[in-house]
PDB file of N, H, CA, C and O in Angstrom:
ATOM      1  N   MET A   1       0.855  -1.215  -0.021  1.00  0.00           N
ATOM      2  CA  MET A   1      -0.115   0.085   0.012  1.00  0.00           C
ATOM      3  C   MET A   1       0.821   1.316  -0.052  1.00  0.00           C
ATOM      4  O   MET A   1       1.811   1.360   0.678  1.00  0.00           O
ATOM      5  N   LYS A   2       0.540   2.259  -0.866  1.00  0.00           N
ATOM      6  H   LYS A   2      -0.264   2.223  -1.459  1.00  0.00           H
ATOM      7  CA  LYS A   2       1.288   3.367  -0.932  1.00  0.00           C
ATOM      8  C   LYS A   2       1.031   4.412   0.216  1.00  0.00           C
ATOM      9  O   LYS A   2      -0.107   4.774   0.513  1.00  0.00           O
ATOM     10  N   GLN A   3       2.186   4.879   0.851  1.00  0.00           N
ATOM     11  H   GLN A   3       3.111   4.585   0.610  1.00  0.00           H
ATOM     12  CA  GLN A   3       2.056   5.783   1.988  1.00  0.00           C
ATOM     13  C   GLN A   3       1.634   7.187   1.571  1.00  0.00           C
ATOM     14  O   GLN A   3       2.026   7.634   0.493  1.00  0.00           O
ATOM     15  N   PRO A   4       0.870   7.884   2.360  1.00  0.00           N
ATOM     16  CA  PRO A   4       0.474   9.303   1.989  1.00  0.00           C
ATOM     17  C   PRO A   4       1.676  10.135   1.852  1.00  0.00           C
ATOM     18  O   PRO A   4       2.736   9.769   2.358  1.00  0.00           O
ATOM     19  N   PRO A   5       1.583  11.122   1.263  1.00  0.00           N
ATOM     20  CA  PRO A   5       2.806  12.014   1.023  1.00  0.00           C
ATOM     21  C   PRO A   5       3.054  12.767   2.406  1.00  0.00           C
ATOM     22  O   PRO A   5       2.201  12.867   3.288  1.00  0.00           O
ATOM     23  N   CYS A   6       4.318  13.270   2.465  1.00  0.00           N
ATOM     24  H   CYS A   6       5.011  13.189   1.748  1.00  0.00           H
ATOM     25  CA  CYS A   6       4.837  13.974   3.695  1.00  0.00           C
ATOM     26  C   CYS A   6       4.105  15.438   3.728  1.00  0.00           C
ATOM     27  O   CYS A   6       4.071  16.179   2.746  1.00  0.00           O
ATOM     28  N   ASP A   7       3.562  15.727   4.912  1.00  0.00           N
ATOM     29  H   ASP A   7       3.589  15.125   5.710  1.00  0.00           H
ATOM     30  CA  ASP A   7       3.081  17.143   5.081  1.00  0.00           C
ATOM     31  C   ASP A   7       3.939  18.250   5.531  1.00  0.00           C
ATOM     32  O   ASP A   7       3.549  19.396   5.753  1.00  0.00           O
ATOM     33  N   ARG A   8       5.209  17.783   5.652  1.00  0.00           N
ATOM     34  H   ARG A   8       5.525  16.852   5.471  1.00  0.00           H
ATOM     35  CA  ARG A   8       6.260  18.586   6.188  1.00  0.00           C
ATOM     36  C   ARG A   8       6.085  19.210   7.671  1.00  0.00           C
ATOM     37  O   ARG A   8       6.614  20.243   8.082  1.00  0.00           O
ATOM     38  N   ASP A   9       5.320  18.445   8.296  1.00  0.00           N
ATOM     39  H   ASP A   9       4.891  17.606   7.962  1.00  0.00           H
ATOM     40  CA  ASP A   9       5.005  19.040   9.732  1.00  0.00           C
ATOM     41  C   ASP A   9       6.030  18.072  10.623  1.00  0.00           C
ATOM     42  O   ASP A   9       5.591  17.075  11.195  1.00  0.00           O
ATOM     43  N   CYS A  10       7.325  18.425  10.683  1.00  0.00           N
ATOM     44  H   CYS A  10       7.681  19.235  10.218  1.00  0.00           H
ATOM     45  CA  CYS A  10       8.376  17.440  11.297  1.00  0.00           C
ATOM     46  C   CYS A  10       8.005  17.215  12.815  1.00  0.00           C
ATOM     47  O   CYS A  10       8.198  16.123  13.350  1.00  0.00           O
ATOM     48  N   PHE A  11       7.511  18.198  13.428  1.00  0.00           N
ATOM     49  H   PHE A  11       7.354  19.085  12.994  1.00  0.00           H
ATOM     50  CA  PHE A  11       7.212  17.986  14.960  1.00  0.00           C
ATOM     51  C   PHE A  11       6.080  17.101  15.225  1.00  0.00           C
ATOM     52  O   PHE A  11       5.961  16.548  16.319  1.00  0.00           O
ATOM     53  N   ASN A  12       5.224  16.937  14.250  1.00  0.00           N
ATOM     54  H   ASN A  12       5.320  17.385  13.361  1.00  0.00           H
ATOM     55  CA  ASN A  12       3.941  16.058  14.375  1.00  0.00           C
ATOM     56  C   ASN A  12       3.898  15.041  13.277  1.00  0.00           C
ATOM     57  O   ASN A  12       2.849  14.754  12.701  1.00  0.00           O
ATOM     58  N   CYS A  13       5.131  14.469  12.980  1.00  0.00           N
ATOM     59  H   CYS A  13       5.983  14.702  13.447  1.00  0.00           H
ATOM     60  CA  CYS A  13       5.172  13.601  11.862  1.00  0.00           C
ATOM     61  C   CYS A  13       4.471  12.321  12.076  1.00  0.00           C
ATOM     62  O   CYS A  13       4.555  11.750  13.164  1.00  0.00           O
ATOM     63  N   LYS A  14       3.795  11.849  11.115  1.00  0.00           N
ATOM     64  H   LYS A  14       3.727  12.312  10.232  1.00  0.00           H
ATOM     65  CA  LYS A  14       3.161  10.503  11.281  1.00  0.00           C
ATOM     66  C   LYS A  14       3.966   9.288  10.880  1.00  0.00           C
ATOM     67  O   LYS A  14       3.499   8.149  10.878  1.00  0.00           O
ATOM     68  N   PHE A  15       5.294   9.623  10.516  1.00  0.00           N
ATOM     69  H   PHE A  15       5.672  10.549  10.517  1.00  0.00           H
ATOM     70  CA  PHE A  15       6.111   8.430  10.032  1.00  0.00           C
ATOM     71  C   PHE A  15       7.259   8.255  11.043  1.00  0.00           C
ATOM     72  O   PHE A  15       7.768   9.230  11.596  1.00  0.00           O
ATOM     73  N   PRO A  16       7.636   7.039  11.260  1.00  0.00           N
ATOM     74  CA  PRO A  16       8.661   6.740  12.245  1.00  0.00           C
ATOM     75  C   PRO A  16      10.011   7.366  11.797  1.00  0.00           C
ATOM     76  O   PRO A  16      10.848   7.697  12.636  1.00  0.00           O
ATOM     77  N   ASP A  17      10.193   7.510  10.573  1.00  0.00           N
ATOM     78  H   ASP A  17       9.513   7.241   9.892  1.00  0.00           H
ATOM     79  CA  ASP A  17      11.501   8.112  10.165  1.00  0.00           C
ATOM     80  C   ASP A  17      11.069   9.036   8.997  1.00  0.00           C
ATOM     81  O   ASP A  17      10.055   8.777   8.349  1.00  0.00           O
ATOM     82  N   CYS A  18      11.830  10.095   8.737  1.00  0.00           N
ATOM     83  H   CYS A  18      12.654  10.305   9.263  1.00  0.00           H
ATOM     84  CA  CYS A  18      11.586  11.009   7.694  1.00  0.00           C
ATOM     85  C   CYS A  18      11.502  10.488   6.374  1.00  0.00           C
ATOM     86  O   CYS A  18      12.486   9.845   6.006  1.00  0.00           O
ATOM     87  N   ILE A  19      10.496  10.623   5.523  1.00  0.00           N
ATOM     88  H   ILE A  19       9.698  11.145   5.821  1.00  0.00           H
ATOM     89  CA  ILE A  19      10.416  10.098   4.073  1.00  0.00           C
ATOM     90  C   ILE A  19      10.657  11.229   3.082  1.00  0.00           C
ATOM     91  O   ILE A  19      10.659  10.961   1.881  1.00  0.00           O
ATOM     92  N   TYR A  20      10.883  12.616   3.551  1.00  0.00           N
ATOM     93  H   TYR A  20      10.882  12.833   4.527  1.00  0.00           H
ATOM     94  CA  TYR A  20      11.012  13.761   2.622  1.00  0.00           C
ATOM     95  C   TYR A  20      12.419  14.128   2.580  1.00  0.00           C
ATOM     96  O   TYR A  20      13.026  14.444   3.603  1.00  0.00           O
ATOM     97  N   ASP A  21      13.014  14.092   1.303  1.00  0.00           N
ATOM     98  H   ASP A  21      12.521  13.835   0.471  1.00  0.00           H
ATOM     99  CA  ASP A  21      14.440  14.378   1.111  1.00  0.00           C
ATOM    100  C   ASP A  21      14.509  15.467   0.183  1.00  0.00           C
ATOM    101  O   ASP A  21      15.589  15.721  -0.349  1.00  0.00           O
ATOM    102  N   GLY A  22      13.480  16.146  -0.077  1.00  0.00           N
ATOM    103  H   GLY A  22      12.602  15.940   0.355  1.00  0.00           H
ATOM    104  CA  GLY A  22      13.641  17.260  -1.150  1.00  0.00           C
ATOM    105  C   GLY A  22      13.771  18.593  -0.528  1.00  0.00           C
ATOM    106  O   GLY A  22      13.774  18.717   0.696  1.00  0.00           O
ATOM    107  N   MET A  23      13.882  19.612  -1.354  1.00  0.00           N
ATOM    108  H   MET A  23      13.880  19.511  -2.349  1.00  0.00           H
ATOM    109  CA  MET A  23      13.957  20.964  -0.883  1.00  0.00           C
ATOM    110  C   MET A  23      13.054  21.841  -1.798  1.00  0.00           C
ATOM    111  O   MET A  23      12.945  21.653  -3.010  1.00  0.00           O
ATOM    112  N   GLU A  24      12.462  22.751  -1.146  1.00  0.00           N
ATOM    113  H   GLU A  24      12.551  22.903  -0.162  1.00  0.00           H
ATOM    114  CA  GLU A  24      11.654  23.642  -1.944  1.00  0.00           C
ATOM    115  C   GLU A  24      12.250  25.076  -2.114  1.00  0.00           C
ATOM    116  O   GLU A  24      13.313  25.349  -1.556  1.00  0.00           O
ATOM    117  N   TYR A  25      11.628  25.941  -2.827  1.00  0.00           N
ATOM    118  H   TYR A  25      10.765  25.719  -3.280  1.00  0.00           H
ATOM    119  CA  TYR A  25      12.149  27.183  -3.114  1.00  0.00           C
ATOM    120  C   TYR A  25      12.692  27.902  -1.756  1.00  0.00           C
ATOM    121  O   TYR A  25      13.844  28.302  -1.583  1.00  0.00           O
ATOM    122  N   ALA A  26      11.721  27.972  -0.925  1.00  0.00           N
ATOM    123  H   ALA A  26      10.786  27.647  -1.066  1.00  0.00           H
ATOM    124  CA  ALA A  26      11.892  28.679   0.458  1.00  0.00           C
ATOM    125  C   ALA A  26      13.118  28.090   1.288  1.00  0.00           C
ATOM    126  O   ALA A  26      13.808  28.778   2.040  1.00  0.00           O
ATOM    127  N   ASP A  27      13.284  26.854   1.078  1.00  0.00           N
ATOM    128  H   ASP A  27      12.723  26.295   0.467  1.00  0.00           H
ATOM    129  CA  ASP A  27      14.458  26.097   1.796  1.00  0.00           C
ATOM    130  C   ASP A  27      15.801  26.502   1.153  1.00  0.00           C
ATOM    131  O   ASP A  27      16.827  26.612   1.825  1.00  0.00           O
ATOM    132  N   TYR A  28      15.749  26.730  -0.243  1.00  0.00           N
ATOM    133  H   TYR A  28      14.915  26.641  -0.788  1.00  0.00           H
ATOM    134  CA  TYR A  28      16.909  27.167  -0.986  1.00  0.00           C
ATOM    135  C   TYR A  28      17.273  28.684  -0.505  1.00  0.00           C
ATOM    136  O   TYR A  28      18.387  29.035  -0.118  1.00  0.00           O
ATOM    137  N   VAL A  29      16.267  29.409  -0.592  1.00  0.00           N
ATOM    138  H   VAL A  29      15.361  29.124  -0.907  1.00  0.00           H
ATOM    139  CA  VAL A  29      16.394  30.960  -0.087  1.00  0.00           C
ATOM    140  C   VAL A  29      17.055  30.747   1.380  1.00  0.00           C
ATOM    141  O   VAL A  29      18.196  31.167   1.570  1.00  0.00           O
ATOM    142  N   GLU A  30      16.463  30.208   2.237  1.00  0.00           N
ATOM    143  H   GLU A  30      15.536  29.866   2.082  1.00  0.00           H
ATOM    144  CA  GLU A  30      16.855  30.178   3.708  1.00  0.00           C
ATOM    145  C   GLU A  30      18.411  29.560   3.688  1.00  0.00           C
ATOM    146  O   GLU A  30      19.246  30.106   4.409  1.00  0.00           O
ATOM    147  N   GLN A  31      18.746  28.563   2.964  1.00  0.00           N
ATOM    148  H   GLN A  31      18.068  28.120   2.378  1.00  0.00           H
ATOM    149  CA  GLN A  31      20.096  28.067   2.973  1.00  0.00           C
ATOM    150  C   GLN A  31      21.031  29.110   2.382  1.00  0.00           C
ATOM    151  O   GLN A  31      22.109  29.293   2.947  1.00  0.00           O
ATOM    152  N   SER A  32      20.755  29.730   1.424  1.00  0.00           N
ATOM    153  H   SER A  32      19.879  29.581   0.965  1.00  0.00           H
ATOM    154  CA  SER A  32      21.560  30.868   0.811  1.00  0.00           C
ATOM    155  C   SER A  32      21.898  31.924   1.751  1.00  0.00           C
ATOM    156  O   SER A  32      23.020  32.430   1.787  1.00  0.00           O
ATOM    157  N   GLU A  33      20.887  32.278   2.553  1.00  0.00           N
ATOM    158  H   GLU A  33      19.976  31.867   2.524  1.00  0.00           H
ATOM    159  CA  GLU A  33      21.008  33.479   3.457  1.00  0.00           C
ATOM    160  C   GLU A  33      21.869  33.022   4.562  1.00  0.00           C
ATOM    161  O   GLU A  33      22.751  33.752   5.014  1.00  0.00           O
ATOM    162  N   ARG A  34      21.640  31.823   5.014  1.00  0.00           N
ATOM    163  H   ARG A  34      20.923  31.230   4.646  1.00  0.00           H
ATOM    164  CA  ARG A  34      22.414  31.083   6.080  1.00  0.00           C
ATOM    165  C   ARG A  34      23.886  31.042   5.755  1.00  0.00           C
ATOM    166  O   ARG A  34      24.749  31.355   6.574  1.00  0.00           O
ATOM    167  N   ASP A  35      24.139  30.636   4.509  1.00  0.00           N
ATOM    168  H   ASP A  35      23.438  30.381   3.843  1.00  0.00           H
ATOM    169  CA  ASP A  35      25.645  30.501   4.128  1.00  0.00           C
ATOM    170  C   ASP A  35      26.236  31.837   3.954  1.00  0.00           C
ATOM    171  O   ASP A  35      27.399  32.028   4.309  1.00  0.00           O
ATOM    172  N   LYS A  36      25.510  32.802   3.423  1.00  0.00           N
ATOM    173  H   LYS A  36      24.565  32.648   3.135  1.00  0.00           H
ATOM    174  CA  LYS A  36      26.013  34.142   3.316  1.00  0.00           C
ATOM    175  C   LYS A  36      26.279  34.699   4.622  1.00  0.00           C
ATOM    176  O   LYS A  36      27.312  35.354   4.764  1.00  0.00           O
ATOM    177  N   ALA A  37      25.487  34.531   5.605  1.00  0.00           N
ATOM    178  H   ALA A  37      24.647  33.999   5.490  1.00  0.00           H
ATOM    179  CA  ALA A  37      25.903  35.090   6.996  1.00  0.00           C
ATOM    180  C   ALA A  37      27.159  34.332   7.627  1.00  0.00           C
ATOM    181  O   ALA A  37      27.971  34.913   8.346  1.00  0.00           O
ATOM    182  N   LEU A  38      27.241  33.016   7.299  1.00  0.00           N
ATOM    183  H   LEU A  38      26.582  32.544   6.715  1.00  0.00           H
ATOM    184  CA  LEU A  38      28.297  32.282   7.846  1.00  0.00           C
ATOM    185  C   LEU A  38      29.649  32.562   7.157  1.00  0.00           C
ATOM    186  O   LEU A  38      30.711  32.353   7.744  1.00  0.00           O
ATOM    187  N   THR A  39      29.589  33.003   5.997  1.00  0.00           N
ATOM    188  H   THR A  39      28.726  33.173   5.521  1.00  0.00           H
ATOM    189  CA  THR A  39      30.955  33.345   5.384  1.00  0.00           C
ATOM    190  C   THR A  39      31.228  34.747   5.325  1.00  0.00           C
ATOM    191  O   THR A  39      32.303  35.066   4.816  1.00  0.00           O
ATOM    192  N   GLU A  40      30.434  35.690   5.764  1.00  0.00           N
ATOM    193  H   GLU A  40      29.561  35.431   6.177  1.00  0.00           H
ATOM    194  CA  GLU A  40      30.651  37.079   5.863  1.00  0.00           C
ATOM    195  C   GLU A  40      31.703  37.516   7.036  1.00  0.00           C
ATOM    196  O   GLU A  40      31.461  37.172   8.193  1.00  0.00           O
ATOM    197  N   THR A  41      32.738  38.190   6.764  1.00  0.00           N
ATOM    198  H   THR A  41      32.934  38.470   5.824  1.00  0.00           H
ATOM    199  CA  THR A  41      33.548  38.586   7.566  1.00  0.00           C
ATOM    200  C   THR A  41      33.705  40.129   7.492  1.00  0.00           C
ATOM    201  O   THR A  41      33.365  40.736   6.477  1.00  0.00           O
ATOM    202  N   PRO A  42      34.253  40.793   8.642  1.00  0.00           N
ATOM    203  CA  PRO A  42      34.364  42.214   8.505  1.00  0.00           C
ATOM    204  C   PRO A  42      35.230  42.632   7.464  1.00  0.00           C
ATOM    205  O   PRO A  42      35.039  43.752   6.993  1.00  0.00           O
ATOM    206  N   LYS A  43      36.318  41.797   6.942  1.00  0.00           N
ATOM    207  H   LYS A  43      36.473  40.886   7.325  1.00  0.00           H
ATOM    208  CA  LYS A  43      37.140  42.214   5.853  1.00  0.00           C
ATOM    209  C   LYS A  43      36.361  42.078   4.524  1.00  0.00           C
ATOM    210  O   LYS A  43      36.486  42.876   3.596  1.00  0.00           O
ATOM    211  N   ARG A  44      35.631  41.111   4.513  1.00  0.00           N
ATOM    212  H   ARG A  44      35.529  40.462   5.267  1.00  0.00           H
ATOM    213  CA  ARG A  44      34.735  41.002   3.299  1.00  0.00           C
ATOM    214  C   ARG A  44      33.719  42.152   3.138  1.00  0.00           C
ATOM    215  O   ARG A  44      33.543  42.698   2.049  1.00  0.00           O
ATOM    216  N   LYS A  45      33.118  42.469   4.154  1.00  0.00           N
ATOM    217  H   LYS A  45      33.261  42.025   5.039  1.00  0.00           H
ATOM    218  CA  LYS A  45      32.250  43.534   4.162  1.00  0.00           C
ATOM    219  C   LYS A  45      32.896  44.797   3.709  1.00  0.00           C
ATOM    220  O   LYS A  45      32.356  45.557   2.906  1.00  0.00           O
ATOM    221  N   LYS A  46      34.094  45.008   4.258  1.00  0.00           N
ATOM    222  H   LYS A  46      34.532  44.391   4.911  1.00  0.00           H
ATOM    223  CA  LYS A  46      34.778  46.346   4.012  1.00  0.00           C
ATOM    224  C   LYS A  46      35.088  46.317   2.382  1.00  0.00           C
ATOM    225  O   LYS A  46      34.897  47.307   1.675  1.00  0.00           O
ATOM    226  N   LEU A  47      35.519  45.236   1.951  1.00  0.00           N
ATOM    227  H   LEU A  47      35.674  44.432   2.525  1.00  0.00           H
ATOM    228  CA  LEU A  47      35.851  45.107   0.590  1.00  0.00           C
ATOM    229  C   LEU A  47      34.701  45.355  -0.405  1.00  0.00           C
ATOM    230  O   LEU A  47      34.811  46.048  -1.416  1.00  0.00           O
ATOM    231  N   ALA A  48      33.517  44.673   0.015  1.00  0.00           N
ATOM    232  H   ALA A  48      33.428  44.110   0.837  1.00  0.00           H
ATOM    233  CA  ALA A  48      32.274  44.915  -0.787  1.00  0.00           C
ATOM    234  C   ALA A  48      31.907  46.331  -0.790  1.00  0.00           C
ATOM    235  O   ALA A  48      31.507  46.872  -1.821  1.00  0.00           O
ATOM    236  N   ALA A  49      32.028  46.965   0.339  1.00  0.00           N
ATOM    237  H   ALA A  49      32.353  46.526   1.177  1.00  0.00           H
ATOM    238  CA  ALA A  49      31.662  48.509   0.529  1.00  0.00           C
ATOM    239  C   ALA A  49      32.652  49.290  -0.462  1.00  0.00           C
ATOM    240  O   ALA A  49      32.218  50.216  -1.147  1.00  0.00           O
ATOM    241  N   GLN A  50      33.842  48.939  -0.512  1.00  0.00           N
ATOM    242  H   GLN A  50      34.196  48.188   0.045  1.00  0.00           H
ATOM    243  CA  GLN A  50      34.937  49.684  -1.409  1.00  0.00           C
ATOM    244  C   GLN A  50      34.559  49.420  -2.832  1.00  0.00           C
ATOM    245  O   GLN A  50      34.580  50.329  -3.661  1.00  0.00           O
ATOM    246  N   GLN A  51      34.221  48.228  -3.125  1.00  0.00           N
ATOM    247  H   GLN A  51      34.204  47.489  -2.451  1.00  0.00           H
ATOM    248  CA  GLN A  51      33.851  47.935  -4.590  1.00  0.00           C
ATOM    249  C   GLN A  51      32.620  48.735  -4.969  1.00  0.00           C
ATOM    250  O   GLN A  51      32.508  49.309  -6.052  1.00  0.00           O
ATOM    251  N   ARG A  52      31.700  48.740  -4.009  1.00  0.00           N
ATOM    252  H   ARG A  52      31.792  48.274  -3.129  1.00  0.00           H
ATOM    253  CA  ARG A  52      30.442  49.306  -4.401  1.00  0.00           C
ATOM    254  C   ARG A  52      30.643  50.919  -4.673  1.00  0.00           C
ATOM    255  O   ARG A  52      30.022  51.464  -5.586  1.00  0.00           O
ATOM    256  N   VAL A  53      31.510  51.617  -3.859  1.00  0.00           N
ATOM    257  H   VAL A  53      32.015  51.174  -3.118  1.00  0.00           H
ATOM    258  CA  VAL A  53      31.800  52.965  -4.015  1.00  0.00           C
ATOM    259  C   VAL A  53      32.470  53.200  -5.327  1.00  0.00           C
ATOM    260  O   VAL A  53      32.205  54.154  -6.058  1.00  0.00           O
ATOM    261  N   TYR A  54      33.433  52.194  -5.607  1.00  0.00           N
ATOM    262  H   TYR A  54      33.648  51.418  -5.013  1.00  0.00           H
ATOM    263  CA  TYR A  54      34.157  52.496  -6.947  1.00  0.00           C
ATOM    264  C   TYR A  54      33.107  52.160  -8.120  1.00  0.00           C
ATOM    265  O   TYR A  54      33.025  52.947  -9.063  1.00  0.00           O
ATOM    266  N   ARG A  55      32.405  51.156  -8.084  1.00  0.00           N
ATOM    267  H   ARG A  55      32.472  50.517  -7.318  1.00  0.00           H
ATOM    268  CA  ARG A  55      31.505  51.156  -9.142  1.00  0.00           C
ATOM    269  C   ARG A  55      30.497  52.352  -9.388  1.00  0.00           C
ATOM    270  O   ARG A  55      30.179  52.790 -10.494  1.00  0.00           O
ATOM    271  N   GLU A  56      30.075  52.779  -8.215  1.00  0.00           N
ATOM    272  H   GLU A  56      30.333  52.423  -7.317  1.00  0.00           H
ATOM    273  CA  GLU A  56      29.183  54.085  -8.358  1.00  0.00           C
ATOM    274  C   GLU A  56      29.944  55.285  -8.900  1.00  0.00           C
ATOM    275  O   GLU A  56      29.380  56.079  -9.654  1.00  0.00           O
ATOM    276  N   ALA A  57      31.213  55.435  -8.533  1.00  0.00           N
ATOM    277  H   ALA A  57      31.671  54.790  -7.920  1.00  0.00           H
ATOM    278  CA  ALA A  57      31.957  56.599  -8.905  1.00  0.00           C
ATOM    279  C   ALA A  57      32.475  56.522 -10.369  1.00  0.00           C
ATOM    280  O   ALA A  57      32.800  57.519 -11.014  1.00  0.00           O
ATOM    281  N   ASN A  58      32.520  55.266 -10.825  1.00  0.00           N
ATOM    282  H   ASN A  58      32.256  54.457 -10.300  1.00  0.00           H
ATOM    283  CA  ASN A  58      33.059  54.982 -12.243  1.00  0.00           C
ATOM    284  C   ASN A  58      31.936  54.107 -13.057  1.00  0.00           C
ATOM    285  O   ASN A  58      32.244  53.106 -13.705  1.00  0.00           O
ATOM    286  N   ARG A  59      30.700  54.566 -12.954  1.00  0.00           N
ATOM    287  H   ARG A  59      30.450  55.379 -12.427  1.00  0.00           H
ATOM    288  CA  ARG A  59      29.654  53.894 -13.584  1.00  0.00           C
ATOM    289  C   ARG A  59      29.775  53.705 -15.035  1.00  0.00           C
ATOM    290  O   ARG A  59      29.468  52.625 -15.540  1.00  0.00           O
ATOM    291  N   GLU A  60      30.247  54.787 -15.804  1.00  0.00           N
ATOM    292  H   GLU A  60      30.496  55.664 -15.394  1.00  0.00           H
ATOM    293  CA  GLU A  60      30.432  54.752 -17.313  1.00  0.00           C
ATOM    294  C   GLU A  60      31.689  53.928 -17.769  1.00  0.00           C
ATOM    295  O   GLU A  60      31.728  53.337 -18.848  1.00  0.00           O
ATOM    296  N   LYS A  61      32.608  53.939 -16.948  1.00  0.00           N
ATOM    297  H   LYS A  61      32.576  54.419 -16.071  1.00  0.00           H
ATOM    298  CA  LYS A  61      33.864  53.011 -17.119  1.00  0.00           C
ATOM    299  C   LYS A  61      33.609  51.751 -17.023  1.00  0.00           C
ATOM    300  O   LYS A  61      34.057  50.989 -17.880  1.00  0.00           O
ATOM    301  N   VAL A  62      32.822  51.264 -15.938  1.00  0.00           N
ATOM    302  H   VAL A  62      32.459  51.883 -15.242  1.00  0.00           H
ATOM    303  CA  VAL A  62      32.427  49.875 -15.668  1.00  0.00           C
ATOM    304  C   VAL A  62      31.637  49.351 -16.723  1.00  0.00           C
ATOM    305  O   VAL A  62      31.859  48.271 -17.269  1.00  0.00           O
ATOM    306  N   ALA A  63      30.565  50.253 -17.047  1.00  0.00           N
ATOM    307  H   ALA A  63      30.385  51.131 -16.603  1.00  0.00           H
ATOM    308  CA  ALA A  63      29.712  49.751 -18.200  1.00  0.00           C
ATOM    309  C   ALA A  63      30.396  49.582 -19.513  1.00  0.00           C
ATOM    310  O   ALA A  63      29.945  48.746 -20.296  1.00  0.00           O
ATOM    311  N   ALA A  64      31.374  50.249 -19.813  1.00  0.00           N
ATOM    312  H   ALA A  64      31.740  50.928 -19.177  1.00  0.00           H
ATOM    313  CA  ALA A  64      32.156  50.118 -21.194  1.00  0.00           C
ATOM    314  C   ALA A  64      33.001  48.834 -21.019  1.00  0.00           C
ATOM    315  O   ALA A  64      33.236  48.144 -22.011  1.00  0.00           O
ATOM    316  N   GLN A  65      33.456  48.494 -19.827  1.00  0.00           N
ATOM    317  H   GLN A  65      33.265  49.055 -19.021  1.00  0.00           H
ATOM    318  CA  GLN A  65      34.370  47.348 -19.647  1.00  0.00           C
ATOM    319  C   GLN A  65      33.393  46.215 -19.984  1.00  0.00           C
ATOM    320  O   GLN A  65      33.718  45.352 -20.800  1.00  0.00           O
ATOM    321  N   ARG A  66      32.157  46.203 -19.348  1.00  0.00           N
ATOM    322  H   ARG A  66      31.893  46.904 -18.686  1.00  0.00           H
ATOM    323  CA  ARG A  66      31.286  44.933 -19.499  1.00  0.00           C
ATOM    324  C   ARG A  66      30.778  44.890 -20.896  1.00  0.00           C
ATOM    325  O   ARG A  66      30.536  43.773 -21.354  1.00  0.00           O
ATOM    326  N   ARG A  67      30.570  45.981 -21.677  1.00  0.00           N
ATOM    327  H   ARG A  67      30.767  46.888 -21.306  1.00  0.00           H
ATOM    328  CA  ARG A  67      30.197  45.884 -23.032  1.00  0.00           C
ATOM    329  C   ARG A  67      31.321  45.193 -23.902  1.00  0.00           C
ATOM    330  O   ARG A  67      31.042  44.337 -24.741  1.00  0.00           O
ATOM    331  N   ALA A  68      32.648  45.632 -23.640  1.00  0.00           N
ATOM    332  H   ALA A  68      32.874  46.328 -22.958  1.00  0.00           H
ATOM    333  CA  ALA A  68      33.794  45.058 -24.399  1.00  0.00           C
ATOM    334  C   ALA A  68      33.987  43.559 -24.220  1.00  0.00           C
ATOM    335  O   ALA A  68      34.904  42.980 -24.802  1.00  0.00           O
TER     336      ALA A  68
END
């Protein structure tokens, strides 16, 4: 007999062991945010801020380089 599908309510699961092994879009978004937070360091934040300031100050130059 085929088992009913998982309802993703892990705290009230009707199965003795988890049968769901997939990920949905919300799971991927959460994972991406968590990975970004874990890998961000003050040095990387400072570098990103410097790059953002440079790109804003040299918008035309950056656009020309991308076109080429």
